[in-house]
MIDO-973126 format. One record per residue: residue number from 0; x, y, z of N, C-alpha, C in turn. Coordinates in nm, 4 decimals, padded with zeros to 6 digits. Last residue first. Example, Ala and Ser with C-alpha at 12.3 -4.5 7.8 and 13.67 -1.06 7.14 Angstrom:
SITE   i       nX       nY       nZ      caX      caY      caZ       cX       cY       cZ
SITE   1  01.2850 -00.2250  00.7080  01.3670 -00.1060  00.7140  01.2900  00.0030  00.7870
SITE   0  01.3190 -00.5690  00.7800  01.2300 -00.4500  00.7800  01.3200 -00.3300  00.7800
***
This chain:
SITE   i       nX       nY       nZ      caX      caY      caZ       cX       cY       cZ
SITE  90 -00.8978  01.6580 -00.7448 -01.0407  01.6397 -00.7239 -01.0790  01.6653 -00.5798
SITE  89 -00.6657  01.8966 -00.8657 -00.6993  01.7818 -00.7841 -00.8481  01.7759 -00.7601
SITE  88 -00.5204  01.9945 -01.1700 -00.6242  02.0159 -01.0693 -00.6514  01.8864 -00.9949
SITE  87 -00.3421  01.9782 -01.3734 -00.2960  01.9352 -01.2430 -00.3985  01.9589 -01.1328
SITE  86 -00.4624  02.0862 -01.5994 -00.4250  01.9457 -01.6007 -00.3887  01.8935 -01.4627
SITE  85 -00.4917  02.3577 -01.5514 -00.6112  02.2735 -01.5524 -00.5785  02.1260 -01.5470
SITE  84 -00.2354  02.4641 -01.5818 -00.2974  02.4608 -01.4490 -00.4169  02.3671 -01.4438
SITE  83 -00.1000  02.5121 -01.8080 -00.1051  02.3755 -01.7624 -00.1781  02.3571 -01.6296
SITE  82 -00.0420  02.7611 -01.9138 -00.1741  02.7034 -01.9378 -00.1883  02.5600 -01.8944
SITE  81  00.1867  02.8894 -01.8462  00.1917  02.8016 -01.9627  00.0584  02.7339 -01.9926
SITE  80  00.1110  03.0285 -01.6183  00.1649  03.1020 -01.7332  00.1622  03.0186 -01.8601
SITE  79  00.0424  02.8267 -01.4438 -00.0646  02.9120 -01.4959 -00.0160  02.9908 -01.6175
SITE  78  00.2892  02.7235 -01.3738  00.1975  02.6409 -01.4521  00.0865  02.7246 -01.5134
SITE  77  00.3894  02.9349 -01.2240  00.4566  02.8956 -01.3474  00.3638  02.8131 -01.4355
SITE  76  00.2068  02.9361 -01.0067  00.2267  03.0541 -01.0919  00.2885  03.0192 -01.2255
SITE  75  00.2351  02.6771 -00.8961  00.1055  02.7215 -00.9483  00.1214  02.8414 -01.0424
SITE  74  00.4400  02.5282 -00.7796  00.4594  02.5825 -00.9129  00.3300  02.6330 -00.9762
SITE  73  00.3591  02.4482 -00.5238  00.4895  02.5126 -00.5433  00.4982  02.5869 -00.6761
SITE  72  00.1047  02.3314 -00.5559  00.1221  02.4455 -00.4658  00.2525  02.5206 -00.4921
SITE  71  00.1583  02.1226 -00.7402  00.0591  02.2253 -00.7709  00.0797  02.3492 -00.6840
SITE  70  00.3417  01.9706 -00.5967  00.3812  02.0316 -00.7233  00.2863  02.1449 -00.7587
SITE  69  00.1762  01.8913 -00.3832  00.2973  01.9691 -00.3573  00.3418  02.0408 -00.4841
SITE  68 -00.0186  01.7441 -00.5202 -00.0593  01.8618 -00.4436  00.0612  01.9518 -00.4153
SITE  67  00.1326  01.5364 -00.6240  00.0652  01.6289 -00.7144  00.0259  01.7571 -00.6432
SITE  66  00.2093  01.4143 -00.3822  00.3118  01.4725 -00.4694  00.2502  01.5710 -00.5678
SITE  65 -00.0388  01.3237 -00.2915  00.0349  01.4214 -00.2116  00.1420  01.4907 -00.2972
SITE  64 -00.0965  01.1374 -00.4938 -00.1862  01.2515 -00.4719 -00.1161  01.3624 -00.3930
SITE  63  00.1112  00.9581 -00.4502  00.1030  01.0293 -00.5788  00.0139  01.1519 -00.5644
SITE  62  00.0434  00.8693 -00.1902  00.1709  00.9367 -00.2147  00.1697  01.0156 -00.3455
SITE  61 -00.2082  00.7488 -00.2316 -00.1953  00.8630 -00.1415 -00.0656  00.9406 -00.1658
SITE  60 -00.1343  00.5446 -00.4094 -00.2340  00.6445 -00.4493 -00.2220  00.7689 -00.3615
SITE  59  00.0397  00.3975 -00.2502  00.0933  00.4670 -00.3671 -00.0042  00.5724 -00.4173
SITE  58 -00.1490  00.3034 -00.0599 -00.0375  00.3886 -00.0183  00.0224  00.4632 -00.1369
SITE  57 -00.3121  00.1438 -00.2222 -00.3700  00.2581 -00.1502 -00.2609  00.3566 -00.1087
SITE  56 -00.1298 -00.0499 -00.3020 -00.1926  00.0369 -00.4013 -00.2528  00.1613 -00.3372
SITE  55 -00.0737 -00.1566 -00.0453  00.0318 -00.1005 -00.1303 -00.0231 -00.0076 -00.2360
SITE  54 -00.3182 -00.2581  00.0413 -00.2596 -00.1445  00.1131 -00.1466 -00.0796  00.0337
SITE  53 -00.3481 -00.4643 -00.1497 -00.4477 -00.3572 -00.1385 -00.3886 -00.2357 -00.0689
SITE  52 -00.1198 -00.6167 -00.0934 -00.1393 -00.5597 -00.2266 -00.2378 -00.4437 -00.2211
SITE  51 -00.1663 -00.6878  00.1779 -00.0485 -00.6118  00.1388 -00.0621 -00.5471  00.0020
SITE  50 -00.3980 -00.8429  00.1670 -00.4001 -00.7169  00.2416 -00.2819 -00.6284  00.2012
SITE  49 -00.2936 -01.0561  00.0113 -00.4096 -00.9787 -00.0351 -00.4145 -00.8428  00.0342
SITE  48 -00.0861 -01.1421  00.1771 -00.0566 -01.0953  00.0414 -00.1717 -01.0102 -00.0114
SITE  47 -00.2248 -01.2211  00.4062 -00.1307 -01.1104  00.4127 -00.0954 -01.0549  00.2766
SITE  46 -00.3707 -01.4430  00.3132 -00.4404 -01.3234  00.3631 -00.3503 -01.2017  00.3675
SITE  45 -00.1515 -01.6103  00.2458 -00.2523 -01.5728  00.1466 -00.3250 -01.4457  00.1894
SITE  44 -00.0162 -01.6286  00.4935  00.0520 -01.5769  00.3753 -00.0481 -01.5315  00.2699
SITE  43 -00.2082 -01.7444  00.6586 -00.1549 -01.6118  00.6916 -00.0868 -01.5473  00.5726
SITE  42 -00.2386 -01.9906  00.5304 -00.3517 -01.8979  00.5372 -00.3066 -01.7561  00.5714
SITE  41  00.0304 -02.0924  00.5581 -00.0377 -02.0828  00.4288 -00.1501 -01.9800  00.4325
SITE  40  00.0848 -02.0780  00.8357  00.1709 -02.0085  00.7389  00.0983 -01.9889  00.6060
SITE  39 -00.1230 -02.2364  00.9364 -00.1071 -02.0975  00.9813 -00.0246 -02.0192  00.8816
SITE  38 -00.0686 -02.4787  00.8114 -00.1931 -02.4088  00.7805 -00.1844 -02.2626  00.8214
SITE  37  00.1757 -02.5415  00.9324  00.1677 -02.5220  00.7873  00.0422 -02.4478  00.7456
SITE  36  00.0986 -02.5741  01.1988  00.1916 -02.4676  01.1617  00.1883 -02.4370  01.0135
SITE  35 -00.2589 -02.6329  01.2209 -00.1188 -02.6742  01.2251 -00.0307 -02.5567  01.1829
SITE  34 -00.5209 -02.5141  01.4317 -00.4525 -02.5137  01.3022 -00.3097 -02.5610  01.3199
SITE  33 -00.6769 -02.4915  01.6603 -00.6250 -02.6217  01.6217 -00.5615 -02.6263  01.4844
SITE  32 -00.7757 -02.2742  01.7952 -00.8472 -02.3179  01.6751 -00.7956 -02.4508  01.6225
SITE  31 -00.7310 -02.1273  02.0391 -00.7246 -02.2740  02.0319 -00.8039 -02.3283  01.9124
SITE  30 -00.6996 -01.8608  02.0662 -00.8372 -01.9080  02.0466 -00.8445 -02.0606  02.0381
SITE  29 -00.4223 -01.8250  02.0952 -00.5124 -01.7792  02.2012 -00.6547 -01.8334  02.1882
SITE  28 -00.3075 -01.9451  01.8655 -00.2601 -01.9789  01.9995 -00.3617 -01.9418  02.1069
SITE  27 -00.4445 -01.8321  01.6502 -00.4445 -01.9761  01.6675 -00.4039 -02.0149  01.8094
SITE  26 -00.3782 -01.5654  01.6862 -00.5185 -01.6060  01.6962 -00.5279 -01.7563  01.7202
SITE  25 -00.1014 -01.5846  01.6386 -00.1516 -01.5402  01.7690 -00.2977 -01.5795  01.7899
SITE  24 -00.1057 -01.6690  01.3718 -00.0428 -01.7536  01.4730 -00.0896 -01.7145  01.6133
SITE  23 -00.2278 -01.4492  01.2522 -00.2977 -01.5767  01.2515 -00.2370 -01.6733  01.3527
SITE  22 -00.0243 -01.2582  01.2970 -00.1584 -01.2387  01.3520 -00.2358 -01.3700  01.3572
SITE  21  00.1894 -01.3686  01.1515  00.2013 -01.3471  01.2962  00.0641 -01.3324  01.3604
SITE  20  00.0801 -01.3673  00.8913  00.1248 -01.4924  00.9534  00.1311 -01.4776  01.1051
SITE  19  00.0329 -01.0926  00.8562 -00.0767 -01.1891  00.8487 -00.0412 -01.3212  00.9142
SITE  18  00.2906 -00.9864  00.8687  00.1939 -00.9495  00.9722  00.0760 -01.0460  00.9735
SITE  17  00.3924 -01.1001  00.6345  00.4527 -01.1313  00.7638  00.3580 -01.0992  00.8787
SITE  16  00.2211 -00.9805  00.4470  00.2209 -01.1248  00.4638  00.2865 -01.1671  00.5943
SITE  15  00.2809 -00.7074  00.4833  00.1463 -00.7571  00.5072  00.1431 -00.9073  00.5261
SITE  14  00.5485 -00.6995  00.4028  00.5139 -00.6650  00.5411  00.3751 -00.7170  00.5762
SITE  13  00.5101 -00.7737  00.1340  00.5964 -00.8533  00.2219  00.5626 -00.8251  00.3682
SITE  12  00.3403 -00.5669  00.0451  00.2978 -00.7066  00.0373  00.3800 -00.7948  00.1306
SITE  11  00.4967 -00.3401  00.0792  00.3728 -00.3527  00.1573  00.3215 -00.4963  00.1550
SITE  10  00.6959 -00.4005 -00.1099  00.7307 -00.3866  00.0312  00.6069 -00.4000  00.1195
SITE   9  00.5421 -00.3997 -00.3449  00.6106 -00.5221 -00.3031  00.6471 -00.5149 -00.1551
SITE   8  00.4567 -00.1301 -00.3466  00.3592 -00.2388 -00.3437  00.4229 -00.3690 -00.2961
SITE   7  00.7006  00.0066 -00.3630  00.6128  00.0285 -00.2487  00.5115 -00.0847 -00.2359
SITE   6  00.7914 -00.0908 -00.6104  00.8706 -00.1129 -00.4899  00.7838 -00.0967 -00.3660
SITE   5  00.5906  00.0037 -00.7835  00.6136 -00.1408 -00.7680  00.6906 -00.1714 -00.6403
SITE   4  00.6239  00.2790 -00.7584  00.4969  00.2165 -00.7224  00.5142  00.0670 -00.6984
SITE   3  00.8827  00.3037 -00.8593  00.8567  00.3414 -00.7212  00.7258  00.2804 -00.6724
SITE   2  00.8384  00.2309 -01.1218  00.9251  00.1477 -01.0390  00.9039  00.1778 -00.8916
SITE   1  00.6805  00.4370 -01.2120  00.6216  00.3035 -01.2065  00.7060  00.2109 -01.1202
SITE   0  00.8536  00.6500 -01.2099  00.7461  00.6505 -01.1139  00.6859  00.5113 -01.0999
***
C-alpha cells in the first residue's frame, strides 16, 4: 500500500509541476509580467511541486478512505463475526 501511495504522490507531483509551468507561462504571456523563461520554469516548478505533493496526499487519503468503505460494506457480516467491525469504522 505504501508503494501505491508513493506512486500516486509522485505522479501527482509531476503533473502538478508541468501544470504549474504551463500556467505560469500563460500568466506571463498574457499579463506581461516580464519573467524570463528560466524564471517561469523555476517558479512554475516550485509551485507545481508544492501543489502536486499536497494534491497527491489528498488523493491517496480519498482513495484509502474509499477502499475502507468498500471493504466495510462488502465484508460487514464477516467482520462482525470476528469482532473486527469496530476497527474499520469510518469517521
